Structure formats: C-alpha cells, structure tokens
RODO-2510 file (C-alpha; in nm, 4 decimals, decimal comma):
residues 217
     n   res          X          Y          Z
     1     m    -6,8093     9,6099    -2,0020
     2     g    -6,7004     9,7201    -1,6967
     3     w    -6,3419     9,8761    -1,6158
     4     k    -6,1747     9,8020    -1,2606
     5     f    -5,8718     9,9915    -1,1762
     6     d    -5,7741     9,8577    -0,8255
     7     n    -5,5512     9,5758    -0,9473
     8     p    -5,4675     9,6869    -1,3245
     9     l    -5,1876     9,3829    -1,2949
    10     y    -5,4466     9,1456    -1,2281
    11     s    -5,7238     9,2154    -1,4680
    12     l    -5,8877     9,5774    -1,5649
    13     a    -6,2213     9,3779    -1,6173
    14     d    -6,4968     9,3169    -1,3649
    15     e    -6,5829     9,0322    -1,2694
    16     e    -6,9174     8,9997    -1,4147
    17     e    -6,7072     9,0366    -1,7502
    18     n    -6,4132     8,7839    -1,6577
    19     k    -6,7316     8,5520    -1,5993
    20     r    -6,8911     8,5948    -1,9146
    21     n    -6,5741     8,5365    -2,1222
    22     l    -6,4838     8,2434    -2,0050
    23     a    -6,8489     8,1575    -2,0612
    24     l    -6,7886     8,2503    -2,4162
    25     w    -6,4662     8,0441    -2,4291
    26     e    -6,6108     7,7497    -2,2920
    27     e    -6,9291     7,7407    -2,5626
    28     e    -6,6863     7,7974    -2,8640
    29     k    -6,5605     7,5499    -3,1051
    30     y    -6,2234     7,4903    -3,1252
    31     g    -6,2252     7,1630    -3,3371
    32     g    -6,0665     6,9575    -3,0651
    33     l    -5,8232     7,1984    -2,9752
    34     w    -5,7808     7,3190    -2,6194
    35     e    -5,7589     7,6907    -2,4973
    36     g    -5,5879     7,6819    -2,1655
    37     n    -5,5809     8,0874    -2,1006
    38     n    -5,2032     8,0839    -1,9718
    39     r    -4,9472     8,3353    -1,9529
    40     l    -4,6443     8,4144    -2,1745
    41     p    -4,3846     8,2857    -2,0751
    42     y    -4,1558     8,5333    -1,8598
    43     p    -3,8456     8,4347    -2,0424
    44     l    -4,0218     8,5667    -2,3886
    45     t    -4,1856     8,8290    -2,1860
    46     y    -3,8071     8,9817    -2,0855
    47     l    -3,6439     8,8754    -2,4610
    48     i    -3,9050     9,0996    -2,6145
    49     g    -3,8877     9,3886    -2,3693
    50     l    -3,5003     9,3319    -2,4233
    51     v    -3,5542     9,3549    -2,8398
    52     i    -3,7180     9,6574    -2,8130
    53     l    -3,4993     9,8112    -2,5876
    54     t    -3,2307     9,7127    -2,7703
    55     a    -3,3411     9,8356    -3,0796
    56     f    -3,4031    10,1705    -2,9919
    57     l    -3,0545    10,2164    -2,7929
    58     i    -2,8418    10,0971    -3,1105
    59     t    -3,0354    10,3364    -3,3544
    60     m    -3,0555    10,6319    -3,1221
    61     p    -3,0040    10,9223    -3,3282
    62     i    -2,6905    11,0554    -3,1096
    63     w    -2,4895    10,7206    -3,2463
    64     g    -2,5151    10,8529    -3,5962
    65     q    -2,3623    11,2077    -3,5743
    66     r    -2,0744    11,2383    -3,8222
    67     p    -1,7326    11,3756    -3,7467
    68     t    -1,7115    11,7561    -3,8014
    69     v    -1,4133    11,9653    -3,8628
    70     a    -1,4308    12,1042    -3,5260
    71     l    -1,3730    11,8090    -3,3441
    72     y    -0,9773    11,7818    -3,5255
    73     a    -0,9011    12,1296    -3,5958
    74     p    -0,7105    12,1236    -3,2901
    75     m    -0,5250    11,8526    -3,3477
    76     v    -0,4499    11,9827    -3,7001
    77     d    -0,3370    12,2930    -3,4974
    78     l    -0,1021    12,0962    -3,2727
    79     m    -0,0051    11,8195    -3,5257
    80     d     0,3318    12,0192    -3,6723
    81     s     0,4910    12,1638    -3,3150
    82     p     0,7627    12,0312    -3,1779
    83     e     0,6298    11,8383    -2,9109
    84     v     0,4410    11,6357    -3,2113
    85     q     0,7312    11,5486    -3,3973
    86     r     0,9819    11,4366    -3,1540
    87     m     0,7560    11,1916    -3,0600
    88     k     0,8206    10,8798    -3,2816
    89     s     0,5260    10,6750    -3,3233
    90     p     0,2023    10,7615    -3,4609
    91     e     0,0452    10,6176    -3,1699
    92     e     0,2394    10,8495    -2,9423
    93     k     0,0824    11,1590    -3,1666
    94     m    -0,2374    11,0751    -3,1318
    95     a    -0,2370    10,9701    -2,7630
    96     y    -0,0958    11,3416    -2,7135
    97     l    -0,3601    11,5025    -2,9648
    98     t    -0,6385    11,3316    -2,8188
    99     q    -0,5544    11,4371    -2,5026
   100     r    -0,5530    11,8269    -2,5918
   101     a    -0,7969    11,8228    -2,8421
   102     m    -1,0530    11,6759    -2,5310
   103     e    -0,9251    11,9386    -2,3175
   104     v    -1,0382    12,1575    -2,5617
   105     m    -1,3434    11,9891    -2,6337
   106     e    -1,4479    11,9993    -2,2374
   107     a    -1,3807    12,3793    -2,1813
   108     s    -1,6646    12,4361    -2,4984
   109     d    -1,9737    12,5668    -2,4053
   110     d    -2,1263    12,2370    -2,5619
   111     s    -2,1150    11,9674    -2,3101
   112     r    -2,1673    11,6929    -2,5899
   113     l    -1,8447    11,7005    -2,8041
   114     p    -1,6116    11,5612    -2,5840
   115     g    -1,8429    11,2638    -2,5834
   116     l    -1,8965    11,3156    -2,9445
   117     l    -1,4584    11,3160    -3,0004
   118     e    -1,4326    10,9719    -2,7727
   119     r    -1,6940    10,8123    -3,0448
   120     h    -1,5268    10,9466    -3,3337
   121     p    -1,1459    10,8609    -3,2549
   122     i    -0,9309    10,9283    -3,5876
   123     g    -0,5998    10,7788    -3,6675
   124     w    -0,2179    10,9737    -3,7400
   125     y    -0,2344    10,8978    -4,1158
   126     d    -0,6054    10,9892    -4,1212
   127     l    -0,5215    11,2842    -3,9723
   128     q    -0,2405    11,4124    -4,2039
   129     l    -0,4874    11,3696    -4,4910
   130     i    -0,7682    11,5807    -4,4044
   131     a    -0,5002    11,8215    -4,2526
   132     d    -0,4933    12,0509    -4,5920
   133     q    -0,8423    12,0244    -4,6435
   134     v    -0,8849    12,1702    -4,2750
   135     r    -0,6286    12,4567    -4,2837
   136     e    -0,8037    12,5417    -4,5900
   137     i    -1,1448    12,6006    -4,4459
   138     q    -1,0000    12,8234    -4,1572
   139     s    -0,8001    13,0394    -4,3950
   140     a    -1,0668    13,0542    -4,5818
   141     g    -1,3379    13,2401    -4,3438
   142     g    -1,6583    13,1252    -4,5051
   143     p    -1,9682    13,1871    -4,3876
   144     h    -2,0352    12,8574    -4,2678
   145     g    -1,8196    12,7281    -3,9198
   146     l    -1,5476    12,4075    -3,8582
   147     d    -1,8804    12,2515    -3,6893
   148     e    -2,0655    12,2439    -4,0617
   149     y    -1,8304    12,1166    -4,2124
   150     n    -1,8358    11,6655    -4,2041
   151     i    -1,5373    11,4479    -4,2406
   152     v    -1,6686    11,1565    -4,4980
   153     g    -1,3586    10,9062    -4,5183
   154     d    -1,0486    11,1006    -4,6153
   155     q    -1,2659    11,4488    -4,7535
   156     v    -1,3951    11,7495    -4,5672
   157     q    -1,7424    11,8613    -4,6998
   158     l    -2,0264    12,0723    -4,5695
   159     s    -2,2571    11,9192    -4,4288
   160     n    -2,5737    11,8226    -4,6670
   161     y    -2,7739    11,9246    -4,3765
   162     e    -2,9981    12,2190    -4,3886
   163     g    -3,1350    12,3946    -4,1000
   164     n    -3,2437    12,7057    -3,9787
   165     v    -3,1666    13,0969    -4,1439
   166     r    -2,9334    13,2735    -3,9569
   167     p    -2,9438    13,6486    -3,8768
   168     d    -2,7078    13,6873    -4,1822
   169     g    -2,8945    13,5211    -4,4354
   170     v    -2,7087    13,2020    -4,4125
   171     r    -2,8657    12,8476    -4,3903
   172     e    -2,7064    12,6518    -4,0813
   173     r    -2,5579    12,3033    -4,2077
   174     k    -2,5285    12,1290    -3,9191
   175     q    -2,6522    11,7649    -3,8383
   176     p    -2,9265    11,7796    -3,6055
   177     w    -2,8757    11,6032    -3,2842
   178     w    -3,2121    11,4002    -3,2809
   179     d    -3,3995    11,2765    -3,5070
   180     r    -3,8165    11,3683    -3,5519
   181     g    -3,8703    10,9611    -3,6788
   182     f    -3,7271    10,8203    -3,4262
   183     t    -3,9223    11,0108    -3,1477
   184     i    -4,2556    10,8933    -3,3592
   185     d    -4,0857    10,5281    -3,3395
   186     v    -4,0899    10,5767    -2,9612
   187     f    -4,4575    10,6591    -2,9152
   188     y    -4,5944    10,4402    -3,1630
   189     v    -4,3860    10,1171    -2,9998
   190     s    -4,4643    10,2857    -2,6605
   191     y    -4,8658    10,3272    -2,7888
   192     f    -4,8529     9,9721    -2,9386
   193     c    -4,7143     9,8192    -2,5804
   194     l    -4,9861     9,9954    -2,3969
   195     a    -5,2623     9,8998    -2,6431
   196     m    -5,1597     9,5470    -2,6017
   197     v    -5,0872     9,5572    -2,2234
   198     l    -5,4942     9,7032    -2,1801
   199     v    -5,6191     9,4372    -2,4315
   200     c    -5,4646     9,1389    -2,2229
   201     k    -5,5397     9,2862    -1,9007
   202     r    -5,8982     9,2994    -2,0077
   203     l    -5,9249     8,9231    -2,0118
   204     p    -5,9652     8,6986    -1,7086
   205     h    -5,6219     8,6790    -1,5299
   206     f    -5,4740     8,3442    -1,6568
   207     s    -5,5214     8,1476    -1,3167
   208     q    -5,8936     8,1113    -1,4507
   209     k    -5,9068     7,8701    -1,6808
   210     p    -6,2215     7,7936    -1,8943
   211     d    -6,3419     7,4276    -1,8663
   212     m    -6,2993     7,3021    -2,2159
   213     s    -6,4994     6,9817    -2,1762
   214     k    -6,8205     7,2274    -2,2291
   215     a    -6,7149     7,2912    -2,5607
   216     t    -6,8635     7,1088    -2,8451
   217     t    -6,6544     6,9455    -3,0965
***
C-alpha cells in the first residue's frame, strides 16, 4: 500500500502495489469480459471538465443579482429633463439615460454597480412604469436605502433578504453578493474530482495491461 509522489500523473502507487493489482486483475473471474485498463478518452475527459466549468459559471450568484432602484434612480431623475424630452425615439432617450446612469455608477464607491447595470438594461416604457414608485420611495425618506428595493416586473418592492442589523436597529434588506450554497458546491465538486484522481492514480498506469488470458472464466 505504498504511496509514491515523484510522478503523480503517472501513478501514486509503487511498483509492488501495481504488480499486485495487475496480478489480481489477471486472477479475477470476469465471465468472459475483457479488462483492458484503458484510459478515459481525452475528448470525454475534456467534456466532463467543460460541463463542470460551464455549470459553475452560469450559476454564479453574481448572475442572479436582482436589479435595484439605485440603478435606475439617476434615469428617473433625468427622464423629464428638457434634454430627454427633445429626443424623439425611446431608443435615443434610453441610450442617453443609460450613459448618464453609467457615469453615476462608475463614480460610485461600489465598483460592482457598472456591471450590474450592464446586466440589467431597461426600456423606456418599463422605466415609465416604475418611475412614480421610485419617486415615492425617494420622497418618503424611509429607513431603507434605494439599493434595498428590488425591481420585480413593473413593481418596486422591498427586498425579502434579511441581513445584519445596523446601529440604528434596522435590519439590512440587501441581496448578498455571494451564496454559501455555491461555495459548498465548489468545495464538494472539487473534493469529488480530487478523490477520483487519487483513486484512479492508485491503479496501475494505462500503459500496463493485464494479461487476461490468465483469467479463468
């Protein structure tokens, strides 16, 4: 049961262990089946890696961030301005408003906001649907900030996430930027892949073939 780490990509077992494994293969009864000790084809190996990587990339919590009122408040503030009203098409208006809002996001201390605005574009008519609700929240001056209100369809709602309690006794209602469940998934999938590599590398290298003619049927 010796371990050898001088060439881990070849084998993690010493020569005596590999010889015992090959001898065991040759003595086992396989009912006429052939055990060739062949490696997994490279295309299949790459496919498995691609599936795992793609699954994690498309389920990253950052892609599931809900748009907040803070993203669109600069647009609401400017949508009735003379500059916007002189524009004829909704596309022109939104191009201008998005650019101005992006400038506000880039000037913010939170470097994640520009990317969040890019991933949640909004149309002129959708902006009109939420504008009055955004103005109402701004004028109310409640205990929650604009970044604690989510846009759900044509409704503006206080986020249903509950975070830490602020010094003023109000609980934060912000969606977390990371998900513990995702971290757990990353750990266990990484653990599984590492365990499988260790198990496979404890077997004889695929260049060492058992002589199956010795196996009794």
